[in-house]
C-alpha positions as CSV (number, residue, x, y, z in Angstrom):
1,M,0.0,0.0,0.0
2,E,1.3,3.4,-0.9
3,R,2.2,5.6,2.1
4,H,1.4,9.3,1.7
5,A,3.4,12.1,3.2
6,P,1.7,13.9,6.1
7,T,-0.5,16.8,5.1
8,V,-0.2,18.6,8.5
9,Y,3.1,19.0,10.5
10,L,2.8,20.1,14.1
11,L,6.0,21.6,15.4
12,F,6.1,22.3,19.1
13,G,8.8,23.7,21.4
14,D,11.1,26.6,22.0
15,D,14.1,25.7,19.8
16,E,13.5,28.1,17.0
17,L,16.7,27.2,15.3
18,A,15.8,23.5,15.0
19,I,12.2,24.4,13.9
20,G,13.6,26.7,11.3
21,E,15.9,24.1,9.9
22,F,13.2,21.5,9.8
23,I,11.0,23.9,7.7
24,A,14.0,24.7,5.5
25,R,14.4,21.0,4.7
26,L,10.7,20.8,3.8
27,R,11.1,23.9,1.6
28,D,14.1,22.4,-0.2
29,K,12.0,19.5,-1.3
30,L,9.8,21.8,-3.4
31,G,12.6,22.2,-6.0
32,D,14.7,25.1,-7.1
33,A,14.4,28.7,-5.9
34,S,11.7,29.6,-8.4
35,A,9.6,26.7,-7.3
36,V,10.0,27.6,-3.6
37,A,8.9,31.2,-4.2
38,L,5.8,30.2,-6.1
39,N,4.7,27.4,-3.7
40,T,5.4,28.8,-0.3
41,Q,3.2,31.0,1.9
42,S,3.6,32.0,5.5
43,F,1.1,33.4,8.0
44,E,1.0,34.7,11.5
45,G,-1.6,32.9,13.6
46,S,-3.0,36.0,15.3
47,T,-3.7,37.8,12.1
48,V,-4.5,35.1,9.5
49,D,-8.2,34.8,8.4
50,S,-9.8,31.5,7.9
51,A,-10.7,32.1,4.3
52,G,-7.2,33.1,3.3
53,L,-5.7,30.1,5.0
54,A,-8.2,27.7,3.5
55,Q,-7.5,29.2,0.0
56,A,-3.7,28.8,0.5
57,C,-4.1,25.2,1.5
58,Q,-6.4,24.3,-1.3
59,A,-4.4,26.0,-4.1
60,M,-2.7,23.6,-6.5
61,P,1.1,23.6,-6.6
62,F,2.8,25.2,-9.6
63,L,5.6,23.3,-11.3
64,A,6.1,21.3,-8.1
65,R,4.7,18.2,-6.4
66,R,3.5,20.1,-3.3
67,R,2.9,23.5,-1.8
68,L,4.2,24.5,1.6
69,V,2.0,26.6,3.9
70,V,3.5,27.7,7.3
71,V,1.5,29.2,10.2
72,H,3.6,30.7,13.0
73,H,2.1,30.8,16.5
74,A,-0.7,28.5,15.2
75,G,-2.4,28.3,18.5
76,A,-3.7,31.8,18.0
77,C,-5.9,30.4,15.2
78,L,-7.9,28.7,17.9
79,A,-8.7,31.9,19.7
80,G,-11.7,34.1,19.1
81,G,-14.5,31.7,20.0
82,A,-15.8,28.3,19.3
83,Q,-16.9,29.1,15.7
84,R,-13.4,30.3,14.7
85,Q,-11.8,27.2,16.4
86,Q,-14.2,24.9,14.6
87,R,-13.5,26.5,11.2
88,F,-9.7,26.1,11.8
89,L,-10.0,22.5,12.6
90,E,-12.1,21.9,9.5
91,I,-9.3,23.5,7.5
92,L,-6.9,21.0,9.0
93,D,-9.3,18.1,8.1
94,A,-9.4,19.2,4.5
95,V,-5.8,19.8,3.6
96,P,-5.1,17.9,0.4
97,P,-2.1,15.7,-0.3
98,T,-0.7,18.4,-2.6
99,T,-0.1,20.7,0.4
100,A,2.1,20.5,3.5
101,L,0.6,22.6,6.2
102,V,3.2,23.4,8.9
103,L,1.8,24.7,12.2
104,V,4.4,26.1,14.6
105,E,3.5,26.6,18.2
106,T,6.2,27.6,20.7
107,S,4.1,28.0,23.8
108,D,2.9,25.4,26.2
109,S,-0.8,26.4,26.2
110,K,-4.3,25.2,26.0
111,A,-4.2,25.8,22.3
112,A,-1.2,23.5,22.0
113,S,-3.2,20.8,23.8
114,T,-6.1,21.2,21.4
115,L,-3.7,20.8,18.4
116,Q,-2.2,17.7,20.0
117,A,-5.7,16.3,20.5
118,W,-6.5,16.8,16.8
119,A,-3.2,15.1,15.9
120,D,-4.1,12.1,18.1
121,A,-7.4,11.8,16.2
122,H,-5.7,12.0,12.8
123,P,-2.6,9.8,13.1
124,G,-2.4,9.0,9.4
125,A,-2.4,12.7,8.2
126,V,-0.2,14.4,10.8
127,F,3.5,14.5,11.8
128,V,4.2,15.8,15.3
129,R,7.6,16.7,16.7
130,T,8.7,18.7,19.8
131,F,11.9,20.8,19.6
132,T,13.1,21.6,23.0
133,S,16.2,23.8,23.5
134,P,18.9,22.1,25.5
135,K,19.8,23.6,28.8
136,G,22.8,23.8,31.1
137,E,25.3,21.0,30.4
138,A,23.2,19.7,27.6
139,F,23.5,23.0,25.8
140,V,27.3,23.0,26.3
141,R,27.4,19.6,24.6
142,W,25.1,21.0,21.9
143,L,27.6,23.8,21.3
144,V,30.5,21.3,20.9
145,D,28.5,19.1,18.5
146,R,27.3,22.1,16.5
147,T,30.8,23.4,16.2
148,R,31.9,20.1,14.9
149,A,29.1,20.1,12.4
150,H,30.3,23.4,11.1
151,G,33.7,21.9,10.5
152,G,35.5,23.3,13.6
153,Q,36.3,22.7,17.2
154,I,35.7,24.5,20.5
155,E,37.4,23.9,23.9
156,P,35.2,22.9,26.8
157,K,35.8,26.0,28.8
158,A,35.0,28.2,25.8
159,A,31.7,26.3,25.2
160,S,30.7,26.7,28.9
161,L,31.4,30.4,28.8
162,L,29.6,30.9,25.6
163,G,26.6,29.0,27.0
164,E,26.4,31.3,30.0
165,L,26.7,34.5,27.9
166,I,24.0,33.6,25.5
167,A,21.6,32.1,28.0
168,D,21.3,28.7,26.3
169,D,19.8,30.1,23.1
170,P,20.5,27.8,20.1
171,L,19.6,30.4,17.5
172,I,22.0,33.0,19.0
173,G,24.5,30.2,19.7
174,D,24.7,29.1,16.1
175,Q,25.2,32.6,14.9
176,E,27.9,33.3,17.5
177,L,29.7,30.0,16.6
178,T,29.7,31.0,13.0
179,K,31.3,34.3,13.9
180,L,33.9,32.6,16.2
181,L,34.8,30.0,13.6
182,D,35.3,32.7,11.0
183,Y,37.6,34.5,13.5
184,V,39.8,31.4,14.0
185,S,39.5,30.4,10.3
186,R,38.7,26.9,11.5
187,S,42.4,26.4,11.8
188,R,42.4,25.8,15.6
189,P,39.8,25.2,18.3
190,I,37.8,28.2,19.6
191,R,39.3,29.2,23.0
192,E,37.9,30.9,26.1
193,E,39.7,34.1,25.2
194,D,38.1,34.1,21.8
195,V,34.7,34.0,23.4
196,Q,35.7,36.8,25.8
197,R,36.9,38.9,23.0
198,L,34.0,38.5,20.6
199,T,30.9,37.4,22.6
200,P,30.7,38.9,26.1
201,Y,27.6,41.0,25.4
202,H,29.2,42.0,22.2
203,G,26.1,43.5,20.6
204,Q,24.0,42.3,23.5
205,S,25.1,45.3,25.5
206,D,23.6,47.5,22.8
207,V,20.4,45.5,23.0
208,F,20.2,45.9,26.8
209,A,20.9,49.6,26.4
210,M,18.3,49.9,23.7
211,V,15.7,48.2,25.9
212,D,16.5,50.6,28.7
213,A,15.9,53.5,26.3
214,L,12.6,52.0,25.3
215,G,11.6,51.6,28.9
216,T,11.9,55.4,29.3
217,G,10.3,56.2,26.0
218,D,13.5,57.6,24.5
219,G,12.9,56.5,20.9
220,R,15.8,58.7,19.6
221,R,18.4,56.9,21.7
222,A,16.8,53.5,21.0
223,L,17.2,54.1,17.3
224,A,20.8,55.3,17.7
225,L,21.6,52.1,19.6
226,L,19.9,50.0,16.9
227,H,22.0,51.7,14.2
228,R,25.2,51.1,16.3
229,L,24.2,47.4,16.6
230,L,23.7,47.2,12.8
231,E,27.2,48.5,12.2
232,D,28.5,45.1,13.4
233,E,25.6,42.8,12.9
234,S,23.3,41.9,10.1
235,P,19.7,43.1,10.4
236,R,18.4,39.6,10.7
237,Y,20.8,38.8,13.5
238,A,20.0,42.0,15.3
239,F,16.3,41.2,15.1
240,S,16.9,37.8,16.5
241,M,18.8,39.3,19.5
242,I,16.0,41.8,20.1
243,T,13.3,39.1,19.9
244,R,15.3,36.9,22.3
245,Q,15.6,39.8,24.7
246,F,11.9,40.5,24.8
247,R,11.1,36.8,25.1
248,L,13.3,36.6,28.1
249,L,11.8,39.8,29.6
250,L,8.4,38.3,29.3
251,Q,9.5,35.2,31.1
252,A,11.3,37.3,33.8
253,R,8.2,39.5,34.3
254,E,6.1,36.4,34.7
255,A,8.6,34.9,37.2
256,L,8.6,38.2,39.2
257,D,4.8,38.4,39.3
258,S,4.6,34.9,40.6
259,G,7.2,35.5,43.3
260,K,9.8,33.2,41.6
261,D,13.6,33.8,41.2
262,P,14.1,34.6,37.4
263,A,17.5,32.8,37.4
264,T,15.8,29.5,38.5
265,A,12.6,30.0,36.5
266,L,14.5,30.7,33.3
267,S,17.4,28.3,33.9
268,I,19.9,31.0,33.0
269,H,23.1,32.4,34.5
270,P,22.5,34.6,37.6
271,Y,24.3,37.6,36.1
272,V,22.0,37.5,33.0
273,A,19.0,36.9,35.2
274,S,19.7,39.9,37.4
275,K,20.0,42.2,34.4
276,L,16.8,40.8,32.9
277,A,14.9,41.2,36.2
278,G,16.0,44.9,36.5
279,Q,14.7,45.6,33.0
280,A,11.5,43.6,33.4
281,R,10.6,45.8,36.3
282,Q,10.4,48.7,33.9
283,F,7.5,47.2,32.1
284,T,4.1,45.7,32.9
285,Q,3.1,42.2,31.6
286,A,0.6,43.9,29.3
287,Q,3.3,46.2,27.8
288,L,5.6,43.4,27.2
289,E,2.9,41.3,25.5
290,T,2.0,44.2,23.2
291,M,5.7,44.7,22.3
292,Y,6.1,41.0,21.6
293,H,3.1,41.1,19.3
294,H,4.8,43.9,17.3
295,L,7.9,41.7,17.1
296,L,5.8,38.9,15.7
297,E,4.3,41.2,13.1
298,T,7.7,42.5,12.1
299,D,9.1,38.9,11.8
300,L,6.2,38.0,9.5
301,A,6.7,41.1,7.3
302,I,10.4,40.3,6.9
303,K,9.8,36.6,6.2
304,T,7.2,37.3,3.6
305,S,9.3,40.1,2.0
306,L,6.7,42.7,2.8
307,S,9.3,44.9,4.4
308,E,13.0,45.5,3.9
309,E,14.8,44.4,7.0
310,T,16.5,47.6,8.1
311,V,13.4,49.7,7.4
312,A,11.3,47.1,9.4
313,L,13.7,47.4,12.3
314,D,13.6,51.2,12.3
315,S,9.8,51.1,12.3
316,L,9.7,48.4,15.0
317,V,11.9,50.4,17.4
318,T,9.9,53.6,16.8
319,E,6.7,51.7,17.5
320,L,8.1,50.0,20.6
321,S,9.2,53.4,22.1
322,T,5.6,54.5,22.1
323,Q,4.4,51.4,24.0
324,A,6.5,52.0,27.1
């Protein structure tokens, strides 16, 4: 009996790097660059409308075997009442074999449980995988393995230091490793002093300072710090650092509001946690949630080529400065 590829892919977890690489592998199967462009659509769960998503899923592929439709923060599609939720689940039921619908959900929420329940009821049509970021010693081992995969080596002390400085974030870790490997030209292992020279809040200090400026509503200073960051980093990397900072701030704010120690709740280095806690106190939970929503909108605009990266970042920082 012929076995068909899944029509729906549910990707859970907080490892954005691994999720992104998984989607990239699916995208590569569409064919060359022209086929990818013609047969890929991305949506943000909080803003997608049911009709648009259904149309994207039902459209026939052009010069390719399948289409790829990606919904980021898919759990938001279930919000807005029972009728909207039912319509979304009906769309999942009707995805044709010519479409691969990828649903990305990074939060551990009721919506994620609903998606999992749908998957359990449709085992032949769905692929489910959870991508959890490694923490602590597991993350250090991940850095060593990732360095090896990139054709280089890193000394254990250097890997431990790097893990502390980037708070166990695979996306940032991979970008920092690329930078460090270029620095040593892959001719020798990355050493602790290399990490100290290139990584200790290199760039991240500008992000911290920029968030401080946003906290006081100083948009002009926040923009100046953004442009200083862009002198050394690509717009996409800068955006990933800013997004990571606000994700951690949200988690730190939640920990503070529930009376927990941010260092323990976030499983990050105490020095990083103390700085995050200080910044989180500048914002309310509602402010941070609104700001994070703007980050998601900017991410979607960049991914779908609706906005040039540097222009999008300028607009983002200007908008965030009005939210504080």
